[in-house]
C-alpha positions in Angstrom: -20.1 -17.1 -13.1 -21.7 -14.9 -10.5 -19.5 -12.4 -7.6 -19.8 -13.6 -4.0 -20.0 -10.3 -2.0 -18.8 -10.9 1.6 -21.8 -8.9 4.0 -20.8 -5.8 4.9 -20.8 -4.3 8.7 -24.1 -4.4 10.5 -26.0 -5.7 7.5 -29.5 -7.2 8.2 -30.6 -11.0 7.2 -33.8 -12.5 8.2 -33.8 -14.7 11.4 -36.1 -17.7 11.4 -37.9 -16.3 8.5 -39.1 -13.3 10.7 -36.9 -10.6 12.3 -33.9 -9.0 11.1 -30.8 -9.6 12.9 -27.1 -8.1 12.4 -24.7 -9.9 10.2 -21.3 -9.4 12.1 -18.5 -8.3 9.9 -16.2 -10.5 8.1 -12.7 -10.7 9.8 -9.4 -9.9 8.5 -8.3 -13.4 6.9 -12.2 -14.1 5.6 -12.1 -10.9 3.7 -8.4 -11.7 2.6 -9.7 -14.9 1.6 -13.1 -14.3 0.0 -13.9 -10.5 -0.6 -14.5 -9.9 -4.2 -13.8 -13.2 -5.4 -15.8 -15.3 -7.7 -17.7 -18.1 -6.7 -16.9 -20.7 -9.5 -14.5 -21.1 -12.3 -14.4 -22.6 -15.8 -13.9 -26.5 -15.5 -15.1 -26.5 -12.0 -11.7 -25.6 -10.4 -11.2 -24.4 -7.2 -8.6 -22.0 -7.6 -8.9 -19.6 -10.7 -7.1 -20.3 -14.1 -4.4 -18.0 -15.5 -5.2 -17.0 -18.7 -2.0 -16.6 -20.8 -3.0 -14.9 -23.9 -2.1 -11.7 -25.2 -5.3 -11.4 -27.7 -9.0 -12.7 -27.6 -11.0 -14.2 -30.2 -14.3 -13.1 -31.6 -16.9 -15.7 -33.1 -17.6 -13.3 -36.1 -17.8 -9.7 -37.1 -21.6 -9.1 -34.8 -19.8 -10.6 -31.7 -17.1 -7.9 -32.2 -19.9 -5.1 -32.8 -21.8 -6.2 -29.8 -18.4 -6.1 -28.0 -17.4 -2.6 -29.2 -20.9 -1.1 -28.1 -20.7 -2.8 -24.9 -17.3 -1.1 -24.0 -19.1 2.0 -25.1 -21.6 2.1 -22.4 -20.0 -0.4 -19.5 -17.2 0.7 -17.7 -15.8 -3.0 -17.4 -17.1 -5.2 -20.5 -17.9 -8.4 -19.3 -14.8 -9.8 -21.4 -11.2 -8.9 -23.1 -10.4 -7.7 -26.6 -6.5 -7.3 -25.9 -3.9 -8.1 -23.0 -3.4 -4.3 -22.5 -6.8 -3.4 -22.0 -7.3 -6.3 -19.4 -6.9 -9.9 -18.5 -9.6 -12.2 -17.0 -7.0 -13.4 -14.4 -5.8 -9.9 -13.6 -9.0 -8.6 -13.1 -10.4 -11.4 -10.8 -7.5 -10.3 -8.4 -8.8 -6.6 -9.0 -12.1 -7.4 -7.9 -10.9 -8.8 -4.6 -8.5 -6.0 -4.2 -11.0 -3.2 -4.5 -13.4 -5.1 -2.5 -10.7 -5.8 0.7 -9.7 -2.1 0.2 -13.7 -0.8 0.1 -13.3 0.5 -3.1 -15.5 0.6 -6.8 -12.5 -0.7 -8.8 -8.7 -1.6 -8.5 -6.2 -1.3 -11.3 -3.3 -3.8 -10.9 -0.2 -2.0 -12.5 3.6 -3.1 -12.9 5.0 -1.9 -9.6 4.4 0.1 -6.7 6.0 3.4 -8.5 3.9 2.5 -11.6 0.9 3.2 -9.1 2.2 6.5 -8.1 3.8 7.7 -11.4 0.4 6.7 -13.2 -2.3 8.4 -10.6 0.0 11.6 -10.7 0.6 11.8 -14.3 -3.5 11.7 -14.7 -4.5 14.0 -12.1 -1.7 16.5 -12.5 -1.3 19.4 -15.9 1.3 21.7 -16.7 1.2 24.9 -13.9 -0.7 22.4 -11.2 0.6 22.3 -7.4 0.9 19.4 -5.2 1.2 19.5 -1.4 3.3 16.4 -0.3 4.3 14.9 2.8 8.0 15.4 3.2 8.2 11.8 4.9 7.1 10.1 1.9 9.3 7.4 -0.3 12.5 8.6 -1.6 11.4 7.7 -5.3 8.2 9.4 -5.1 9.8 12.7 -3.6 12.4 12.4 -6.5 9.2 11.8 -9.1 7.2 14.7 -7.8 10.1 17.4 -7.2 12.6 16.7 -10.1 10.4 14.9 -12.9 7.4 16.7 -12.6 9.1 19.7 -12.3 10.4 19.5 -16.0 6.0 19.9 -16.9 6.0 23.1 -14.8 4.4 21.1 -12.0 5.3 22.3 -8.6 5.6 21.0 -5.3 5.4 22.0 -1.5 6.8 19.4 1.0 5.2 19.8 4.5 6.2 18.1 7.7 4.2 14.3 8.1 0.6 14.3 9.9 0.4 18.3 10.0 -2.7 19.3 9.2 -2.5 23.1 9.8 0.8 23.5 7.5 -0.9 21.2 4.8 -4.0 23.8 4.6 -1.2 26.8 5.1 0.8 25.4 2.2 -2.3 25.5 -0.7 -2.2 27.5 -3.4 -4.9 28.7 -6.0 -2.8 26.2 -8.2 -3.0 23.4 -5.9 -4.5 20.3 -7.5 -3.6 17.5 -4.8 -2.8 16.6 -1.6 -0.1 13.2 -1.8 0.7 11.5 1.6 1.9 8.0 3.1 0.5 6.6 5.8 2.6 5.2 7.9 5.3 7.2 6.6 8.4 5.3 5.2 11.0 5.0 7.6 9.4 6.8 10.8 6.2 5.4 10.1 4.0 8.9 10.8 0.3 8.5 10.7 -1.7 11.4 9.1 -5.4 12.4 10.5 -7.1 10.7 7.3 -10.9 12.5 8.2 -9.2 15.7 8.5 -7.3 15.5 5.6 -10.1 14.4 3.6 -12.5 17.4 5.1 -9.4 20.0 3.9 -9.7 18.4 0.7 -13.5 18.9 -0.1 -13.2 22.5 1.3 -10.6 23.5 -1.0 -11.9 21.4 -4.0 -9.0 19.1 -3.9 -8.1 15.6 -5.0 -6.3 13.2 -2.3 -4.1 10.0 -2.4 -2.4 8.3 -0.2 -0.1 5.5 -0.1 -1.0 2.9 2.3 1.7 0.4 1.6 2.7 0.2 5.2 -0.5 -0.3 6.3 -2.2 -2.9 3.6 -6.3 -2.9 3.8 -6.4 -5.1 6.7 -5.1 -2.3 9.3 -6.5 1.0 7.6 -8.8 1.6 4.9 -8.3 5.3 3.6 -11.4 5.1 1.4 -13.6 5.0 4.0 -12.2 8.5 5.4 -12.9 10.2 2.5 -9.9 9.9 0.6 -10.2 9.8 -3.2 -7.5 7.3 -4.4 -5.5 4.9 -2.5 -2.2 2.9 -3.9 -0.2 0.1 -2.7 3.4 -1.3 -3.8 1.4 -4.8 -4.4 5.4 -5.9 -4.1 5.0 -5.7 0.0 2.4 -7.4 2.2 -0.3 -7.8 -0.5 1.9 -10.6 -2.2 4.1 -11.0 0.8 6.9 -13.2 -0.7 9.3 -11.1 -2.4 8.9 -12.9 -5.5 6.9 -10.5 -7.7 6.9 -6.8 -8.7 3.2 -5.8 -8.9 1.3 -2.0 -7.8 -2.3 -0.9 -7.3 -4.7 1.8 -7.8 -7.9 1.9 -5.8 -10.8 4.1 -6.3 -14.6 4.8 -5.3 -15.2 7.0 -7.9 -15.0 7.9 -11.5 -11.3 8.3 -11.6 -11.0 4.8 -11.6 -12.5 4.6 -15.3 -9.9 7.4 -16.3 -7.0 5.4 -14.6 -7.5 2.5 -16.7 -7.6 4.1 -19.9 -4.3 5.8 -18.7 -3.3 2.2 -17.9 -3.7 1.5 -21.7 -1.5 4.0 -22.9 1.2 3.7 -20.5 1.1 -0.2 -20.8 2.3 -0.6 -17.1 0.1 -3.7 -16.9 0.3 -7.1 -14.9 1.4 -10.2 -16.3 -1.1 -12.9 -15.7 1.2 -15.4 -13.9 2.1 -12.6 -11.5 -1.8 -12.0 -10.9 -2.3 -15.5 -9.9 0.8 -15.1 -7.7 -1.1 -12.1 -6.0 -4.3 -13.7 -5.5 -2.6 -16.7 -3.7 -0.6 -14.3 -1.6 -4.0 -12.5 -0.7 -5.1 -16.0 0.6 -2.6 -15.6 3.5 -2.7 -11.7 4.2 -4.9 -12.3 7.2 -2.8 -14.9 9.1 0.6 -12.7 7.8 -0.7 -9.6 8.8 -1.9 -10.6 12.0 1.6 -12.0 13.0 3.5 -9.0 11.8 1.5 -6.8 13.6 2.1 -8.8 16.8 5.9 -9.1 15.5 6.3 -5.7 15.3 4.6 -4.3 18.6 6.7 -6.7 20.7 9.8 -6.4 19.0 9.2 -2.2 19.3 8.6 -2.3 23.1 11.8 -4.8 23.5 13.6 -2.3 21.7 12.8 1.0 23.6 13.6 -0.7 26.8 17.3 -1.8 25.4 19.9 0.6 26.7 21.7 0.3 23.5 18.8 1.6 21.2 18.5 5.7 21.5 14.8 5.7 20.1 12.2 3.6 18.5 9.4 4.4 15.5 6.7 2.5 15.9 3.3 4.0 16.1 1.7 1.1 18.6 4.2 3.1 20.8 2.8 5.5 23.4 6.0 7.3 22.6 5.6 7.7 18.9 4.1 11.4 17.9 1.5 10.2 15.8 0.0 7.3 18.4 -3.1 8.7 19.1 -4.4 8.8 15.6 -2.6 5.5 14.9 -5.0 3.8 17.7 -7.8 5.7 16.2 -7.8 4.7 12.8 -5.4 1.5 12.6 -6.5 -2.2 13.9 -3.2 -3.2 13.6 0.3 -1.1 13.5 2.2 -3.0 11.0 5.4 -5.0 10.6 8.0 -2.4 10.4 10.1 -0.8 13.5 12.8 1.8 12.7 15.1 2.7 15.3 18.2 4.3 16.2 21.6 2.3 17.4 23.5 3.8 20.3 26.9 5.1 18.5 27.3 5.7 14.9 27.2 4.1 11.4 29.6 1.7 11.9 27.9 0.3 15.1 24.7 0.2 13.3 26.4 -1.5 10.6 28.2 -4.3 13.2 24.8 -4.8 14.6 23.3 -6.0 11.3 26.0 -7.9 10.3 25.7 -10.1 13.7 22.0 -10.7 13.1 21.0 -14.4 11.8 17.7 -14.4 10.8 16.9 -11.3 8.9 18.5 -10.6 5.5 20.2 -7.4 4.3 17.8 -6.4 2.0 15.5 -3.5 0.2 11.7 -3.8 0.5 9.1 -4.9 3.1 6.0 -6.9 4.3 7.5 -10.3 3.1 7.7 -13.8 5.0 11.0 -13.2 5.8 12.8 -10.6 7.9 14.7 -7.7 6.1 16.9 -5.0 7.5 18.5 -2.2 6.4 20.2 1.5 7.2 18.2 3.8 5.1 21.8 6.0 5.0 23.2 3.2 2.7 20.5 1.4 1.2 18.3 4.6 0.0 20.8 7.4 0.4 23.9 6.3 -0.5 24.5 8.6 -3.1 22.2 11.6 -1.2 23.5 14.7 -0.3 24.4 14.4 3.4 22.9 17.7 4.5 19.5 16.9 2.9 19.8 13.9 4.0 20.2 14.7 7.8 17.2 17.4 7.1 15.2 14.2 6.3 16.5 12.8 10.0 18.2 9.9 8.1 21.0 9.1 10.9 23.9 6.7 9.9 22.8 4.8 12.8 19.2 4.5 11.7 18.0 1.0 11.2 14.8 -0.5 9.7 13.4 -3.5 10.4 10.6 -5.2 8.3 9.5 -8.1 10.3 8.6 -11.2 8.7 6.4 -13.9 10.2 9.1 -15.7 12.5 8.4 -16.5 15.8 8.6 -13.4 18.2 10.8 -15.2 20.6 13.1 -16.2 17.9 13.7 -12.5 16.5 13.9 -11.1 20.2 16.7 -13.3 20.9 18.5 -12.7 17.7 18.3 -9.1 18.7 19.7 -9.3 21.7 22.8 -11.5 20.8 23.4 -8.7 18.0 23.1 -6.0 20.2 25.9 -7.4 22.6 27.9 -6.7 19.2 27.6 -3.4 19.5 
């Protein structure tokens, strides 16, 4: 079997056998469907098979020795030995994700948090220091600030997107800059080229959580970032029916991460990998619709008298609109906004909606809505929550693929209840 590689942007191919002609870069739906995918599967199956096996056999001792020799010198062996070290179904999806993000390799893990924790445990050692965006995912902050603190790893949280404060926070013991773009829930965006330049100048690693963007809207590796993580549970799988994460890189870090995964055991079941691959087939279609829905709904909410403020990077009013326009092909399907009134007013609005479900998560085909003060920060210290800007009236709307007009009509009738 051979791996089919889509042509890179502006690659050259012969025209009429004589003159090279630029080959246009494939579009988002084409990349999501074909990038990194194999052409040809066992038994001539169009879809990749689910290899449901925990262990793999060898024909004889010579076959085993040949495999062991190959494993010593080849980063990705041509076959597997044991399920914790690899699976053909999983490896096929990893190849597609790596190609989609523009990385050398991708490592599927058991959840988005596993992608974060595996990366941090590999990259950091006792005595190290991390510079982290203050507007990062709540559980990421908990892991860095509380769990890693037990191992004498310290952290400085800086305002999102502020490159001057990021550089000012760097110490001699700093080893890593960790950020999200866009962030949760205020969708702040960081200048990735600027961030990578600071890291190169100071000899640091960079890790970006790009879950909210997807590789179709943003590819941080192209700006010099070392590692990108996604919660595959969200947009990449796209149907709210599995948990997985992925770590993608362009250098030798991926080999070390794969070794760490075999130690931690945070692997993905081949059945879940098959579902991820199936979700990737419609990623371009889904993200295009969610980009369109997100921008239309953000514009609608910004003009509504019962909405005090809207956070969406596609709006000129967003503090990072300029860098978002420069870096992103689309602005995603999450809109955060503050209802005029208090927490009970926001709850009345949410309870009056008919289409979105009240639920955590985002990026799936169904629209989901929540009050972060309740869903993510219910047990948090009120002063700490307010310091992060998580007001009781804040609403996070994770928009699905429903018709734009239907969603706006539902929002209109629900806002009348406020």
